[in-house]
N, C-alpha and C positions, 0 to 999 in steps of 0.2 A: 094132413093138416098143413096149411100153407104158412111159411115163415119168410118174411122179407127183413133181413137184417139192416137194410138201409132206412127202415122206418121203425121208430120206437113204438108207435101204435100197433104195428103188426106184431112186434115182440110181445107186448102185453096181451094181445088177443090170442096169440099162440099159447102163452103160458096158461091163460084161463081155460082154454079148450083142452089142453093136456091134463091139467089137474082134475078136470071134471070127468075125463074119460079114462085116465090111466091111474090105477091104484098104487103102482110101484115105480120107483125110479132108482136104479142101482148105480148107474154110471152116466155122467154127462160129459160129452166130448165136444169141445168147441173147435171144429176143424175148418169151418167155412172162413174164407178170407179173399181179399182182392188185392191187386198190386197197382191198378190204375186208379185215377183220382177223379173227383168231381165234387158237386155240392148238393145238399139237400135243403128242404125247407127249414129244418131244425138247425141249431148251432152246430159247430164243428164240421170239418171236411168229411167227405164221403168215406175216404179210406180209413180214417180213425173211427168213424161211426161203425162201419161193418166189422173191422178187425178187433175193436176193443169195447166201445161203448155198449153196443147191443149185446155181446156175450156177457158183459158185466151185469147189465140189467136182467138178462134171462137167468143168470145164476142166482141172483138174489130173489127172484120171483119163485124159483123152483127149490130154493134151499130148504124150506120146511119139509118138503116131501123127501129130500135126500136125507135129512136127519131122521125122519121117521123110518126110512128103509135102511138105516145103517146096519152093518158097514157098507158104505158107498164111497164113490170117489168122483172128483171133477178133474178132467184132463183139458188143459189149454194148450193147443198146438201153436207154438211160437216159432222162432227161427234164430239161427246164429247171427242174423243181421242185427239182433238187438244190441250187440256190442258196439255198433256204430250209431246207436240212437242217443238222442239228447232231448229230453222233454222241456220245452219252453212254454210254460203255461200262459204266457202273454200272446202266443202266436197260434194257439190251437184253433181259433176261428178264422185265421187268415187264409186266403185262397192259395191253392197249390198250382203253380204254373211250371210246365217244363218237366222233362224226365228227371233232371237232377233233384228238384224239389220233391217229385213223387218217390224217388228212392229214399230220400231223407224221411219223408212222412211215413213210408212203409217201415223203416227201421225204428222210428219213434213209436209206432203202434205195437210192434213186436216187443219193444222194451216195456211198454205199458202192460202187455200180457204177462211178462215175467214178474214184474213188480206186483201185479194183481194176484197172481198165483201164490207168491211167497206170503203176502199179507193174509190172504184167505186161509192158507195152511196154518198160519200162526193163530188166526182167529178161531178156527174150527178144531184146534188141538183138544183132544179129550172127548169129542162128540161122536167119534166113529166115522166121521167124514174126512177123507184125505184129499189133498189137492196137489196136482203136479203140473209143471210146465215142460213141454217136450219139444225137442228139435227134430223135425222129420227126416233130416239128413239130405243127401243129394237127390237129384232128380230120379236116379235109378234105384235109390233106396239101398245102396251098397254100404257096408261097414268097413270097406277096405281102408287100410292106413298105410301111408307111404312115409318112410323115414329118409330124410335127405341130410347129409352132412358134407361139407366141403364142396358144395355145388348149388344147383338151383332146380326149381320145379315150378309147374304151372299151378295156380290156385284160382278157382272161380270165386269172384266177389259175391257175397251173400249166399253162396252155396257151399264152398269148401271152407273147412275150419282149420286154421293154421295156428300152431303153438310152437314156442321156442324153448330150448333148454340149453344151458351153457355146457360146453365140452372143455372148458379151460381147466388147468391143473388147480386144485384146491389145497391149500396148506392148512393142516390141522395141528393143534398142539395139545395132545391128550395129557391129562394130569391126574394122578391118583395120590391122594394124601392119606397118610397114616394107615397104609394097608399092611396087615401082618403077614410075614413070610412063614415058611414052614417051621421056623424056629420060634415064631411068636414075636419077632422084632418088627416094630412099626416103621415102615419106610415111606418116603414120599418120592415118587418117580415122575419125571416129566420127559416127554418125547416130542418128536417132530415127524409128521407123516405127510406124504405127498400122494394125493388120490385124484382120480378123474373118472368120468363116465366112459365106459368102454364103447367103441364104435362098431363092434360086430353086430350084425342085424338083429339076432335073437336077443343078445344082451342089451343092445340099445333099446329094443322094444320093452324089455323088463324095466330098464331105468326110466323110460318114459311113462310106463304104467305106474311106477312108484312115485316119481318126482315131478311129472309134468304139471305145470301150474304153480309150482313152488319156486321161491327164489333161491339163490346160491346159499344164503345163510341157513335156510331151513335144511338144505341138503347136507351142509357141513355139520349141523347139530345132530342129525340122524347118524351119520358115519362116525362122528366123534363119540357119541354115546356107545356105539358098538365097539369101537376100539378100546375105550376106557373099561368097558365091561370085561373084555378078554384080557386086558392088561391086569386087572385086579385078580381074575381067576388064576392067571399064570403066576403072579407074584405069590399067591398062597401056596404054590407047589414047589417053590425053589428056596434055597438057603440064601443068606445074605452074601456069602462068598461067591456063589454061582452068579448072582445078579451083579455084584460089584466088580468082580474080576473079569468076567467075560460078557461085556455089554453087547457085543455083536451077536453072540449066540442067543442071548436073551431077546434082542430085537428080532432076530430071525425066527425065533419060536413064536413070538407074538404075531408076526406077519403071517406065518404058516397057519396058525390057528384061526386068525381073524379073516383071512382071505376068502374062505368058502362062504361065510355069512355075508361079507360085504359083496362078494361076487354075485350072490343071489339077488342083490339089489341093482346089479348092473354097474357096480363100482369096482375099479381096479386100484390096488395099493401099489403105487410105483416105488415108494421107499418108506422105511420106518426106522428111525434111529432113536436111541435113548440119549436124551439131552443131559439129564442130571439125576443123581441118586443121592439122597441125604436123609438123615434121621434127626430126631430131637433129643436123643439120649446119648449122643456121642459114641454109638456102637461102632460106626465105620471108622471114626478116628482112633478108637481103641484098637480095632482090628489092624489098622495101619501101623499103630505103634508096635504091636506084636511082630508083625512082618518086618518092620524096620529094625527091631531089636535082633531078630534072627539073622537078617542080612548083615547087620553090624557085627554080630558075633562071628559069623562065617568070614567076614572080611578081616577081623582081628586075628582069627586063627590063620588065615591065609598069609597075612602079613608076617606073623610070627614064624611060620614055616619057611617063608621066603627069606626072612632074615637069618634063620638057622642055616639053611642051605648056602646062603651067601657067605656066612661066617666060615663054614667048613671049606668052601671053595677058595675063600680068601686066604685061609691058613695054608692050604695046599699050594696055592700060587706063591705065597711068601717063601715056603720051603724051597720050591723049585727055583725061585729067584735067588735065594741065598747060595744054593749049590752052584748055579751058573755064575754068580758073582765071585765065589771063591776061586773057581777055575780061571775066571777072567782076571782076578787080582793077581793070581800066581803068574800068569802070562805077562801081565803088565809089569810085575816086579822084575822078571827076567829081561824083558825088553828094556826096562829102565836101566838095569845094571849094565847091559851091553852098550846102551846109549851113553851112559856116563863115562865108560872106559873109552869109547871112541871119541867122546867129547873132550876128554883129557888130552888125548893124543893130538887132536885137532887144535886144542887150545895152546899146547906147547909150541907147535909149529907156527901158530898164528902170532904168539907172543914174540917169537924170534923175528919174524917178518915185520911185526909191528914196531919193535925196537929199532930195527934198521930203517924202517920208513920214518920213524920219529926223528932219528938223528939227521937223516937227509932232509927232512922237512924243516928242522930247526936251522940247519945251515942255509938252506935256500931262503928261509924266513929272514935270517939276518941280512942276507944280500938284498932281498927285496925291501927290507926296512931301511937300509942305507939309501937305496934309490929313492925311496919315498921321502926321506928327510931332505935330500937334495932338491927334489921337486917342490917340497913344501917351502924351502928357503926361497926358491925362485918365485914361487907364488906370493910369498910375503913381500918380496921386493916389488913385484908388479902391483900388489894391493896397496903398498905404501905410495907408490907413484900415483895410482888412481885416486888415493885418498887426498893427496896434496892437490891434485887437480880439482877434486870435488870441493875441498875447503876453499880454494880460490874462487870457484864459481859461487860458493855459498856466501863469501864476503861480498862479491859483486851483487848477489841477489839481496843480501841484507841491506846494502847501501841503497839500492833502488827501492827496497821495501820501506826504508826509513823516509826516503824522499816522498814516496807515494802515500805513506800512512801518517807521517808527522808534519813534514814541511808543507806539503801541498794542502792538507786539511787546515794547518795553522794559517796559511795565507788566505785560504777560502774563508776561515772564521773571521780573520781580521777584516777582510773586505766586507763580510756580512755585517759585522759590528759597525763598520764605518757607514754602510748604507743605512743601517737602522738608526744610527745617531743623526745622520743627515735628515732622514724621514721624520725623526722625533723633533728636530729643530724646526723643520717646515711646519710640522703639526702645531708646535707651541706658538709659532708666529701667526699662523692662521687663527688659532684659538684666541690669541691676544687681540688680533684685529677684529674678530667676531665679537669679543667681549666689549671692546671699545665702541664698536658700532652699536651694540646693545645698549650700553650706558648712554651713548649720545642720543639714541632714539628715545630712551626712557626719560632723559633730561628734557628733551624737546617736548615730549608729551606732558610731563609735569609742568614745564614752563607754560605751555598752552593752557593747561587747566588753571594754573595760578593766575595767569593773565586774564582768563575768562572770569574767574571768581573775583579777581580785583575789579575788573570792569563792572561786574554785577554789583559788588559791594559799593563801589563808587557811585554807581547809578542809584542804588538804594539810599545812600547817604545824601546824595544830591537831592533826591525826591523828599527825604525827611527834612533837609534844610529848607527846601522851598516851602514845605508844609508848615514848619515851625515859623518861618518868616511870615507866611500868610496868615496863620491863625494866632500867633503870638503866644500869650499866657495860657490860652485855652489848650493849645497843643502841648505846652510844657506840662500843664496840669494833667492832661490825659496820659502823658508819658509816665508821670509820677504815679498816677493811679494804676496804670498798667503794671508797674513794677512793684507796687505796694503789696499785692498778694504774695509774691515770691519773698519779699523782705519779711513780711509777717510770718510766713511759713518757716523761714530760716530762724527767726527769733523764737518762735513758739516751739520749734523742734526739741530744744533741751527740756522745756517745761513738760512735754509729754511723758518724760521718763521720771518726773518728780512726783512722789505720792502726796507729800504735804510740805508746807512752809510755815515755820514757827517764827513769829516776830516778838521780840522781847522789848518792853518799854516800861517806864515808870508810871506812877499814877496820874501825873499831870502832863504826860507826854502825849502829843497829838499825832504821832507817827502812825500809830495803829489805825486810828480813825481815818486818816488820809489815805492810807493804803487800801483800806477797805472800800473807801469811796471811789478810788481810782479803779480798783478791780471791778466794782459794780458798774462804772460808766464805760470802762475800756471796751468790753465786747460789743456793745451797741455802736460805739464810735467806729471801731475797726470794721464792723460788718457794714456800716453805712458807707464808709470810704472805700473799702477793698472788696467787700463781699465775702470775707473770711469770717466764719462763725466761731469765735473763741470760746463761746459758752460750752462747746462740746469737749473742750479739753478737760480732763478729770480734775486737775488741780484748780483751774479757774471755776469750774462747775461747783467744786467743793467749797471754795472760798466764798463765792457769791451766794451759795446756799446757806452757809453759816451766817452771812450778813443779813439775808432775808429773815 
């Protein structure tokens, strides 16, 4: 039966022919594939069509027969190149040009194989049909593995599979909480361990087999659980005293027990130390108090014994000291007695010599005193002469000082006063002259003003006289009328302060009527002549009002 994976029609024809001629299908292996590229009449590039689309279609067409013949399987031959694949669904129909794009398209098709196999396996779970994606390996089909550390090696792209694993030192902090010891005391123990993957070829291969593809944290977790398990088991076999008092031995025991199991993983324990040991019931503190009390008791006993030995030794030393002191005091007394006797003999001789020397000294002192007195008298005479000379000089100095401090200043003061008096006299003279000049100037100014005012007044009077002479009685009348308002105002001023006037008369007396008539006619006459309105005066207003 012919099958062309570059054509979907050929795939469907092959499936129809196979199903009609073959009753069983136990295994379906998709091994055909290409690495060069091109295009077909259908969508998608040729490489993706042959490597993935056609195997995908063929699998679904034959899937019912596979289920009927279960258990059966589907094997999709992929490649390690799928790790460099990246499916971009917007570019699946784009042309592939050049070897770089062909390599990328090949990796994309192999990634599609892996994804298809995984999804199909999930979909067929429980049907008896299993699905696998396989990497065929190198061209020679060898399963040889090469481990390289601290160096380099060749790796063929798309053919060789390379993976990395860290050889750095990993720090672990195992912690076991509330683990019961052999005595049933719950302790919490924390430690610090330094581990790393061993580089011996066999052990490195074991480590790679165990941890290749895992990150450092996953490796740490595995080793940490192993160490904590051994730490718990060892804690259950020891007493609190063994754990607490000898931590190094405890850590060494954990390291020796855990090392074989960790070594079978290719891991080496470089160091393991106990960081802290504590409990929640104060057992350790109580244990410490007991040990402290024992140590304190031993110390007190040691101090007491030392004080006892020191007291005994001190008493022996005091006794020896007193014996030596007695012997020494006896010798000192003998020496002192001989010294006093010798001292007395020496003192007697010394006193004799001293008396003789004293007499000779007093005699010589008297002679020296006489000489000193004579020299003192001579000195007094010389001092007296010098004193007289000094007093003479002092008199001359005092006379000059009086001349300099009294007479000369007095003369200078008299001369100063005289100069001040002469200056004051000149000042008064100048002030008097200035004042006289000021008065003369003021007088002249006032005389000019008076003269000007007189001339102006004379001119005014002259003009008035000429006017009076020209207009005669009319000018005089105008002058009188001009003065009448002032006269009337002066006359009426006292009346403004009078509230009322009472006139007393008899029955046949005409004074009252005449006064009333005058008061009634007076305001109009005065107003006509002078322009002064006497009716506004309260008293006149009241009188005329009463008349009306």
